[in-house]
Residue frames relative to the residue before (quaternion, step in Angstrom):
aa qw qx qy qz dx dy dz
X 1.0000 0.0000 0.0000 0.0000 0.00 0.00 0.00
X 0.4453 -0.6790 0.5196 0.2659 3.55 -1.25 0.48
X 0.0971 -0.7905 0.6037 0.0353 3.57 -0.90 0.94
X 0.1308 -0.7847 0.6039 0.0498 3.54 -1.25 0.52
X 0.4457 -0.6856 0.5079 0.2709 3.56 -0.91 0.93
X 0.3854 -0.7469 0.4859 0.2398 3.65 -0.67 0.98
X 0.6512 0.5315 -0.3218 0.4359 3.60 1.20 -0.27
X 0.8256 0.1525 -0.0569 0.5403 3.61 0.75 -1.07
X 0.4382 -0.7330 0.4183 0.3095 3.60 1.37 0.04
X 0.3424 0.7090 -0.5356 0.3053 3.62 1.12 0.53
X 0.1683 -0.8142 0.5530 0.0546 3.58 -0.84 0.97
X 0.0658 0.7752 -0.6263 0.0497 3.52 -1.32 0.44
X 0.4236 -0.6808 0.5319 0.2724 3.55 -1.30 -0.06
X 0.0589 -0.7728 0.6318 0.0135 3.54 -1.25 0.60
X 0.5061 -0.6499 0.4774 0.3060 3.55 -1.07 0.74
X 0.4839 -0.6796 0.4683 0.2912 3.58 -0.80 1.01
X 0.6202 0.5859 -0.3420 0.3939 3.57 1.08 -0.73
X 0.6756 0.5055 -0.2995 0.4455 3.61 1.11 -0.59
X 0.5987 0.5615 -0.3674 0.4374 3.62 1.22 -0.24
X 0.3697 -0.7343 0.5161 0.2405 3.66 -0.68 0.98
X 0.7057 -0.4737 0.3184 0.4199 3.55 -1.29 0.28
X 0.7260 0.4285 -0.2509 0.4759 3.60 0.98 -0.80
X 0.5693 -0.5846 0.3840 0.4321 3.58 1.29 0.05
X 0.2498 -0.7622 0.5765 0.1557 3.56 -1.30 -0.03
X 0.3933 -0.7056 0.5496 0.2132 3.54 -1.26 0.58
X 0.0902 -0.8118 0.5768 0.0075 3.56 -0.67 1.14
X 0.2896 -0.7223 0.6009 0.1825 3.53 -1.28 0.51
X 0.4311 -0.7161 0.4864 0.2547 3.59 -0.69 1.08
X 0.4069 -0.7335 0.4835 0.2504 3.65 -0.73 0.97
X 0.6597 0.5127 -0.3179 0.4481 3.61 1.21 -0.37
X 0.8201 0.2048 -0.0883 0.5269 3.61 0.68 -1.10
X 0.4143 -0.7474 0.4296 0.2918 3.59 1.35 -0.07
X 0.4884 0.6370 -0.4561 0.3842 3.61 1.20 0.27
X 0.3774 -0.7372 0.5189 0.2118 3.58 -1.13 0.68
X 0.0227 0.7843 -0.6197 0.0153 3.56 -1.19 0.53
X 0.4948 -0.6705 0.4859 0.2637 3.55 -1.26 0.57
X 0.1267 -0.7628 0.6311 0.0623 3.55 -1.05 0.88
X 0.2129 -0.7958 0.5599 0.0887 3.57 -0.67 1.14
X 0.5302 -0.6268 0.4723 0.3208 3.55 -1.15 0.67
X 0.4152 -0.7120 0.4969 0.2717 3.63 -0.77 0.93
X 0.2965 -0.7517 0.5679 0.1565 3.53 -1.01 0.83
X 0.2585 -0.7845 0.5493 0.1266 3.54 -0.56 1.18
X 0.3279 -0.7522 0.5456 0.1703 3.54 -0.94 0.91
X 0.5125 -0.6391 0.4805 0.3129 3.56 -1.11 0.72
X 0.0727 -0.8234 0.5627 0.0005 3.60 -0.75 1.07
X 0.7858 0.1771 -0.1257 0.5791 3.62 1.22 -0.06
X 0.6369 -0.5407 0.3930 0.3842 3.54 -1.31 0.24
X 0.6317 0.5418 -0.3312 0.4447 3.59 1.24 -0.23
X 0.3984 0.7322 -0.4772 0.2781 3.62 1.23 -0.01
X 0.0205 0.8006 -0.5942 0.0750 3.56 -0.95 0.91
X 0.4264 -0.6878 0.5159 0.2809 3.56 -1.29 0.22
X 0.7150 0.3326 -0.2302 0.5702 3.59 1.35 0.10
X 0.3918 -0.7325 0.5065 0.2311 3.58 -0.70 1.08
X 0.3704 -0.7445 0.5060 0.2290 3.63 -0.75 0.94
X 0.6498 0.5262 -0.3227 0.4436 3.60 1.24 -0.20
X 0.8282 0.1842 -0.0701 0.5247 3.60 0.65 -1.13
X 0.5015 -0.6855 0.4059 0.3374 3.60 1.26 -0.20
X 0.3941 0.7163 -0.4923 0.2987 3.61 1.23 0.13
X 0.0418 -0.8031 0.5942 -0.0143 3.59 -0.97 0.88
X 0.4355 -0.6902 0.5181 0.2561 3.55 -1.13 0.71
X 0.2677 -0.8001 0.4918 0.2150 3.59 1.30 -0.37
X 0.6978 0.3412 -0.2883 0.5599 3.56 1.06 0.75
X 0.7122 -0.4552 0.3173 0.4301 3.58 -1.28 -0.20
X 0.4918 0.6564 -0.4429 0.3621 3.61 1.21 -0.12
X 0.1178 -0.7957 0.5932 0.0339 3.57 -0.86 0.99
X 0.1364 -0.7788 0.6076 0.0747 3.55 -1.30 0.29
X 0.3949 -0.6966 0.5515 0.2337 3.55 -1.28 0.53
X 0.7578 0.1959 -0.1205 0.6107 3.56 1.22 -0.52
X 0.4696 -0.7019 0.4575 0.2785 3.57 -0.71 1.09
X 0.3782 -0.7457 0.4978 0.2305 3.62 -0.73 0.99
X 0.6561 0.5130 -0.3192 0.4523 3.60 1.23 -0.25
X 0.8200 0.2001 -0.1006 0.5268 3.61 0.65 -1.08
X 0.4788 -0.7207 0.4013 0.3004 3.60 1.27 -0.16
X 0.4630 0.6881 -0.4567 0.3218 3.64 1.20 0.04
X 0.3874 -0.6910 0.5630 0.2356 3.57 -1.08 0.79
X 0.4358 -0.7353 0.4523 0.2547 3.57 -0.55 1.19
X 0.6486 0.5287 -0.3266 0.4394 3.60 0.90 -0.88
X 0.6717 0.4970 -0.3007 0.4597 3.59 0.89 -0.92
X 0.6635 0.5087 -0.3058 0.4554 3.57 0.96 -0.85
X 0.6750 0.4858 -0.3023 0.4659 3.60 0.92 -0.84
X 0.6391 0.5135 -0.3283 0.4691 3.60 1.01 -0.75
X 0.6348 0.5236 -0.3311 0.4618 3.58 1.04 -0.74
X 0.6542 0.5079 -0.3147 0.4638 3.56 0.98 -0.83
X 0.6370 0.5165 -0.3343 0.4645 3.60 1.03 -0.74
X 0.6471 0.5060 -0.3224 0.4703 3.60 1.01 -0.76
X 0.6438 0.5143 -0.3276 0.4623 3.59 0.98 -0.77
X 0.6489 0.5091 -0.3188 0.4670 3.57 0.99 -0.79
X 0.6524 0.5001 -0.3197 0.4712 3.58 1.00 -0.80
X 0.6511 0.5063 -0.3215 0.4652 3.60 0.99 -0.76
X 0.6348 0.5298 -0.3346 0.4521 3.58 1.02 -0.80
X 0.6637 0.4886 -0.3091 0.4746 3.59 0.95 -0.83
X 0.6295 0.5277 -0.3401 0.4578 3.57 1.05 -0.68
X 0.6454 0.5101 -0.3206 0.4696 3.56 1.05 -0.74
X 0.6231 0.5313 -0.3421 0.4609 3.59 1.04 -0.71
X 0.6626 0.5020 -0.3074 0.4631 3.57 0.98 -0.81
X 0.7027 0.4415 -0.2621 0.4926 3.59 1.10 -0.69
X 0.5700 -0.6400 0.3668 0.3619 3.61 1.25 0.11
X 0.4702 0.6652 -0.4605 0.3527 3.61 1.19 0.27
X 0.6229 -0.5446 0.4056 0.3885 3.53 -1.27 0.40
X 0.3577 -0.7832 0.4631 0.2101 3.58 -0.59 1.09
X 0.6520 0.5632 -0.3223 0.3921 3.60 1.17 -0.38
X 0.4874 0.6598 -0.4491 0.3542 3.62 1.21 -0.06
X 0.3443 -0.7599 0.5044 0.2226 3.62 -0.55 1.05
X 0.2634 -0.7419 0.5999 0.1427 3.54 -1.07 0.84
X 0.3549 -0.7570 0.4981 0.2299 3.59 -0.45 1.13
X 0.4039 -0.7196 0.5041 0.2548 3.61 -0.81 0.94
X 0.5185 -0.6238 0.4743 0.3420 3.59 -1.09 0.61
X 0.5265 -0.6419 0.4415 0.3404 3.59 -0.99 0.72
X 0.1634 -0.7726 0.6097 0.0678 3.54 -0.99 0.90
X 0.5262 -0.6537 0.4439 0.3143 3.55 -0.88 0.94
X 0.8133 0.2409 -0.2031 0.4892 3.54 -0.88 1.02
X 0.6220 0.5531 -0.3602 0.4213 3.60 1.19 -0.16
X 0.6537 -0.5219 0.3751 0.3994 3.52 -1.31 0.21
X 0.5742 0.5934 -0.3873 0.4101 3.61 1.19 -0.47
X 0.6660 0.4943 -0.3092 0.4653 3.57 0.94 -0.84
X 0.6624 0.5002 -0.3166 0.4591 3.57 1.00 -0.77
X 0.6492 0.5183 -0.3221 0.4540 3.56 1.08 -0.68
X 0.6541 0.5339 -0.3201 0.4298 3.58 1.12 -0.65
X 0.6639 0.4807 -0.3018 0.4868 3.58 1.19 -0.54
X 0.3971 -0.7292 0.4930 0.2596 3.64 -0.61 1.02
X 0.4481 -0.6907 0.5026 0.2637 3.51 -0.98 0.88
X 0.4478 -0.6868 0.5088 0.2625 3.52 -1.05 0.83
X 0.5192 -0.6239 0.4852 0.3252 3.52 -1.13 0.68
X 0.4612 -0.6969 0.4621 0.2970 3.62 -0.73 1.01
X 0.1849 -0.7860 0.5848 0.0771 3.53 -0.95 0.93
X 0.5519 -0.5967 0.4692 0.3452 3.50 -1.24 0.56
X 0.0615 0.8051 -0.5798 0.1093 3.56 -0.48 1.23
X 0.0751 0.8050 -0.5774 0.1139 3.55 -0.04 1.32
X 0.2020 0.7558 -0.6017 0.1611 3.54 -0.78 1.06
X 0.5262 -0.6315 0.4782 0.3092 3.53 -1.36 0.09
X 0.2634 0.7968 -0.5080 0.1940 3.58 1.15 0.57
X 0.5698 0.6178 -0.3834 0.3830 3.59 1.15 -0.49
X 0.6967 0.4510 -0.2756 0.4850 3.62 1.19 -0.42
X 0.4077 0.7473 -0.4588 0.2548 3.60 1.26 0.01
X 0.7886 0.2842 -0.1391 0.5272 3.60 0.92 -0.88
X 0.7802 -0.2331 0.1395 0.5634 3.58 1.11 0.53
X 0.7282 -0.4230 0.3123 0.4396 3.53 -1.35 -0.05
X 0.1284 -0.7752 0.6170 0.0429 3.56 -0.87 1.04
X 0.3269 -0.7819 0.4891 0.2061 3.64 -0.32 1.18
X 0.6102 0.5554 -0.3605 0.4349 3.60 1.06 -0.67
X 0.6783 0.4694 -0.2860 0.4877 3.58 0.91 -0.92
X 0.6298 0.5377 -0.3422 0.4441 3.61 1.02 -0.75
X 0.6555 0.4950 -0.3104 0.4785 3.59 0.96 -0.86
X 0.6664 0.5229 -0.3074 0.4336 3.58 0.91 -0.90
X 0.7162 0.4296 -0.2631 0.4829 3.57 0.80 -0.96
X 0.5996 0.5411 -0.3621 0.4653 3.61 1.12 -0.55
X 0.6493 0.5029 -0.3110 0.4782 3.58 1.03 -0.81
X 0.6178 0.5345 -0.3444 0.4626 3.60 1.04 -0.70
X 0.6566 0.5148 -0.3120 0.4544 3.58 0.95 -0.89
X 0.6727 0.4857 -0.2991 0.4712 3.59 0.88 -0.93
X 0.6524 0.5216 -0.3169 0.4494 3.59 0.96 -0.86
X 0.6565 0.5049 -0.3158 0.4629 3.60 0.95 -0.84
X 0.6407 0.5184 -0.3294 0.4607 3.60 0.99 -0.83
X 0.6665 0.4901 -0.3053 0.4716 3.60 0.91 -0.90
X 0.6488 0.5276 -0.3161 0.4480 3.56 1.00 -0.85
X 0.6635 0.4970 -0.3048 0.4689 3.59 0.94 -0.87
X 0.6597 0.5004 -0.3113 0.4663 3.59 0.92 -0.91
X 0.6696 0.5043 -0.3049 0.4520 3.58 0.93 -0.87
X 0.6653 0.4973 -0.3117 0.4615 3.60 0.91 -0.86
X 0.6443 0.5086 -0.3267 0.4685 3.60 0.99 -0.79
X 0.6537 0.5102 -0.3168 0.4605 3.60 1.02 -0.77
X 0.6415 0.5128 -0.3223 0.4708 3.58 1.04 -0.78
X 0.6730 0.4989 -0.3016 0.4551 3.59 0.94 -0.86
X 0.7275 0.4230 -0.2412 0.4834 3.59 1.07 -0.72
X 0.5328 0.6262 -0.4113 0.3934 3.59 1.27 0.04
X 0.0316 0.7730 -0.6295 0.0715 3.56 -0.61 1.22
X 0.2754 -0.8348 0.4553 0.1413 3.53 0.10 1.35
X 0.6667 0.5137 -0.3179 0.4366 3.61 0.90 -0.85
X 0.6596 0.4995 -0.3163 0.4641 3.58 0.94 -0.84
X 0.6632 0.4969 -0.3114 0.4651 3.58 0.94 -0.86
X 0.6428 0.5280 -0.3212 0.4526 3.58 0.99 -0.83
X 0.6665 0.4950 -0.3070 0.4653 3.59 0.93 -0.86
X 0.6667 0.5018 -0.3131 0.4535 3.61 0.93 -0.83
X 0.6815 0.4783 -0.2931 0.4699 3.60 0.96 -0.85
X 0.6265 0.5420 -0.3397 0.4454 3.59 1.06 -0.68
X 0.6304 0.5303 -0.3356 0.4570 3.59 1.09 -0.66
X 0.7183 0.4397 -0.2473 0.4791 3.58 1.08 -0.75
X 0.7012 0.4490 -0.2554 0.4914 3.60 1.24 -0.33
X 0.5543 -0.6008 0.4595 0.3472 3.53 -1.20 0.55
X 0.7536 0.2851 -0.1587 0.5707 3.57 1.01 -0.88
X 0.5635 -0.6061 0.4398 0.3488 3.56 -1.18 0.59
X 0.3615 -0.7276 0.5485 0.1977 3.57 -0.95 0.95
X 0.3674 -0.7486 0.5116 0.2072 3.59 -0.82 1.02
X 0.6447 -0.5306 0.3889 0.3893 3.55 -1.30 0.37
X 0.6314 0.5300 -0.3401 0.4525 3.61 1.06 -0.71
X 0.6283 0.5227 -0.3460 0.4608 3.60 0.99 -0.68
X 0.6452 0.5103 -0.3160 0.4726 3.55 1.02 -0.79
X 0.6638 0.5093 -0.3163 0.4472 3.58 0.93 -0.87
X 0.6988 0.4630 -0.2884 0.4628 3.60 0.81 -0.94
X 0.7035 0.4678 -0.2790 0.4565 3.57 1.08 -0.59
X 0.8258 0.2218 -0.0765 0.5129 3.60 1.04 -0.74
X 0.7760 0.3806 -0.2007 0.4612 3.62 1.02 -0.62
X 0.5722 0.6256 -0.3885 0.3609 3.60 1.14 -0.49
X 0.6888 0.5044 -0.2979 0.4272 3.59 0.80 -0.98
X 0.6421 0.5008 -0.3612 0.4544 3.70 0.86 -0.67
X 0.6566 0.4904 -0.3228 0.4735 3.60 0.98 -0.75
X 0.6450 0.5133 -0.3225 0.4653 3.59 1.00 -0.79
X 0.6494 0.5070 -0.3164 0.4702 3.61 0.97 -0.81
X 0.6454 0.5162 -0.3247 0.4600 3.60 0.99 -0.78
X 0.6787 0.4878 -0.2917 0.4651 3.58 0.87 -0.93
X 0.6809 0.4809 -0.2926 0.4685 3.58 0.86 -0.95
X 0.6473 0.5180 -0.3269 0.4536 3.61 0.98 -0.77
X 0.6507 0.5080 -0.3216 0.4638 3.61 0.99 -0.79
X 0.6608 0.4934 -0.3093 0.4735 3.60 0.94 -0.86
X 0.6611 0.5061 -0.3082 0.4602 3.58 0.95 -0.86
X 0.6361 0.5279 -0.3330 0.4536 3.61 1.03 -0.73
X 0.6493 0.4991 -0.3166 0.4787 3.60 0.95 -0.83
X 0.6570 0.5041 -0.3119 0.4657 3.59 0.95 -0.86
X 0.6587 0.5105 -0.3169 0.4529 3.61 0.96 -0.81
X 0.6444 0.5074 -0.3283 0.4685 3.61 0.99 -0.75
X 0.6531 0.4860 -0.3152 0.4877 3.60 0.99 -0.75
X 0.6179 0.5451 -0.3353 0.4567 3.58 1.09 -0.70
X 0.6639 0.5001 -0.3045 0.4652 3.59 0.97 -0.82
X 0.6516 0.5020 -0.3110 0.4760 3.61 1.19 -0.49
X 0.3944 -0.7379 0.4588 0.2991 3.61 1.32 -0.03
X 0.3655 0.7245 -0.5072 0.2905 3.61 1.02 0.70
X 0.6183 -0.5643 0.3953 0.3781 3.57 -1.21 0.54
X 0.6790 0.4802 -0.3038 0.4649 3.59 0.92 -0.87
X 0.5972 0.5755 -0.3641 0.4238 3.60 1.12 -0.56
X 0.6542 0.4989 -0.3113 0.4757 3.59 1.02 -0.81
X 0.6647 0.4876 -0.3086 0.4746 3.59 0.95 -0.83
X 0.6530 0.5131 -0.3183 0.4573 3.60 0.97 -0.82
X 0.6365 0.5244 -0.3384 0.4532 3.59 1.00 -0.76
X 0.6452 0.4999 -0.3268 0.4765 3.60 0.97 -0.76
X 0.6407 0.5205 -0.3270 0.4600 3.59 1.02 -0.74
X 0.6404 0.5133 -0.3281 0.4677 3.60 1.00 -0.78
X 0.6473 0.5114 -0.3223 0.4643 3.60 0.97 -0.83
X 0.6516 0.5037 -0.3175 0.4701 3.61 0.95 -0.83
X 0.6398 0.5121 -0.3238 0.4728 3.59 1.02 -0.78
X 0.6449 0.5188 -0.3210 0.4604 3.59 1.03 -0.76
X 0.6249 0.5386 -0.3362 0.4542 3.59 1.09 -0.70
X 0.6813 0.4539 -0.2833 0.4995 3.59 1.14 -0.57
X 0.7163 0.4823 -0.2691 0.4264 3.59 0.84 -0.98
X 0.6238 0.5680 -0.3591 0.3991 3.61 0.99 -0.74
X 0.7034 0.4105 -0.2982 0.4978 3.69 0.74 -0.82
X 0.6175 0.5491 -0.3495 0.4416 3.58 1.06 -0.71
X 0.6346 0.5311 -0.3248 0.4580 3.57 1.01 -0.80
X 0.6772 0.4755 -0.2957 0.4774 3.59 0.91 -0.90
X 0.6261 0.5335 -0.3392 0.4565 3.59 1.07 -0.69
X 0.6459 0.5130 -0.3199 0.4661 3.59 0.98 -0.83
X 0.6421 0.5183 -0.3281 0.4597 3.59 0.95 -0.82
X 0.6534 0.5143 -0.3140 0.4582 3.58 1.00 -0.84
X 0.6594 0.5025 -0.3115 0.4643 3.60 0.97 -0.86
X 0.6364 0.5199 -0.3279 0.4660 3.60 0.99 -0.82
X 0.6429 0.5153 -0.3303 0.4604 3.60 1.00 -0.78
X 0.6452 0.5197 -0.3249 0.4562 3.59 0.97 -0.85
X 0.6760 0.4975 -0.2977 0.4548 3.59 0.95 -0.88
X 0.7340 0.4386 -0.2413 0.4589 3.59 0.90 -0.90
X 0.6024 0.5874 -0.3707 0.3932 3.61 1.09 -0.56
X 0.2775 -0.7589 0.5733 0.1354 3.55 -1.11 0.76
X 0.8349 -0.2553 0.1110 0.4749 3.54 -0.39 1.36
X 0.1258 0.7989 -0.5782 0.1080 3.64 0.56 1.09
X 0.5965 -0.5487 0.4192 0.4091 3.64 -1.18 0.30
X 0.6633 -0.5467 0.3347 0.3861 3.58 -1.19 0.53
X 0.6610 0.5202 -0.3245 0.4326 3.57 1.03 -0.76
X 0.5604 0.6042 -0.3969 0.4042 3.63 1.20 -0.40
X 0.6034 0.5481 -0.3563 0.4566 3.59 1.12 -0.65
X 0.6682 0.4991 -0.3042 0.4604 3.57 0.96 -0.87
X 0.6402 0.5281 -0.3293 0.4503 3.59 0.99 -0.80
X 0.6843 0.4739 -0.2889 0.4728 3.57 0.87 -0.92
X 0.6400 0.5156 -0.3294 0.4648 3.61 1.02 -0.74
X 0.6452 0.5046 -0.3179 0.4775 3.59 0.99 -0.82
X 0.6357 0.5258 -0.3272 0.4609 3.58 1.03 -0.78
X 0.6501 0.5087 -0.3182 0.4661 3.62 0.99 -0.81
X 0.6580 0.4982 -0.3113 0.4710 3.58 0.98 -0.83
X 0.6494 0.5304 -0.3178 0.4427 3.59 0.97 -0.84
X 0.6882 0.4638 -0.2854 0.4794 3.59 0.87 -0.93
X 0.6097 0.5376 -0.3540 0.4626 3.60 1.09 -0.63
X 0.6579 0.5060 -0.3087 0.4646 3.57 0.98 -0.84
X 0.6306 0.5373 -0.3369 0.4473 3.60 1.03 -0.73
X 0.6755 0.4499 -0.2918 0.5061 3.60 1.14 -0.57
X 0.7074 0.4984 -0.2774 0.4174 3.57 0.84 -1.02
X 0.6290 0.5816 -0.3511 0.3779 3.62 0.90 -0.86
X 0.7193 0.4068 -0.2873 0.4844 3.68 0.70 -0.88
X 0.6225 0.5375 -0.3526 0.4465 3.60 1.08 -0.61
X 0.6362 0.5110 -0.3269 0.4767 3.60 1.04 -0.72
X 0.6407 0.5134 -0.3202 0.4727 3.59 0.99 -0.79
X 0.6571 0.5059 -0.3049 0.4683 3.58 1.00 -0.85
X 0.6499 0.5092 -0.3175 0.4664 3.60 0.98 -0.81
X 0.6323 0.5211 -0.3262 0.4715 3.60 1.03 -0.78
X 0.6580 0.4983 -0.3116 0.4708 3.59 1.02 -0.75
X 0.6714 0.5106 -0.3064 0.4412 3.60 0.92 -0.88
X 0.7185 0.4221 -0.2499 0.4931 3.60 1.14 -0.53
X 0.5245 0.6508 -0.4022 0.3737 3.60 1.26 0.09
X 0.6119 -0.5708 0.4155 0.3565 3.55 -1.27 0.47
X 0.6252 0.5472 -0.3521 0.4310 3.60 1.02 -0.73
X 0.6437 0.5033 -0.3288 0.4735 3.60 1.01 -0.78
X 0.6520 0.5231 -0.3297 0.4388 3.61 0.87 -0.89
X 0.6560 0.4941 -0.3212 0.4716 3.59 0.99 -0.77
X 0.6710 0.4900 -0.3024 0.4671 3.59 0.90 -0.91
X 0.6601 0.5217 -0.3063 0.4453 3.59 0.98 -0.85
X 0.7165 0.4479 -0.2583 0.4683 3.60 0.98 -0.83
X 0.7842 0.3366 -0.1642 0.4948 3.61 1.04 -0.65
X 0.3862 0.7251 -0.4920 0.2882 3.61 1.20 0.29
């Protein structure tokens, strides 16, 4: 059905099947004002009107009836007439001595599930554009493109760090400055681990963001997984930096430990706070509705 905001007159469409019996409250994406949308009541126009679809099984669970299923779109009268014709043909074949079990394919009817099944589905293609911002701010598109930007930055930083990592040179330089010889694993964990982690995390986040922009089910789940991983990795990264500083520092004053610890907690909070807000949004009902009906 077509809906229109009573405040700014912005219009759009919504599936009747998604509206509950008591109606629903929507927020206009343009003016942010809320308004009530009531479920349309279909009037009975033929003797075939029913409250349960004989094709897909959808039911209104009340006295409201319909001639055309609001879920699958099949016309009840057309479907029942087709079944009566098939039954008459089957009985005619039995009388003529033909095998009664041979199925007779029904003719395609416009708007029915048979016609949709006969048309091959197109392979989904990657279609990324900024159309979501055409009628105002689209939070789903904003989150998706923001995640793409962050993923690309992490990916570039990680790849540059991997390319600039020369373990043998670093090991030789550190061994000259240290009393004991520095092992290759110490060099890797201190200088090479983070670039590889940034590259891997950036690649996973980029794939999740592209799936998120396509409004796919796996894209939404992958985006939540990336956010949860970021909530774990961000404090862990700051903790590792703090531990490395403690190990490398030479007899610092006591207050320096507190300053560095406060700095690690502060930077962790700067990462965790927006990620927690994003996770709360991704798990909300408003996001699920916008994501499914965009």
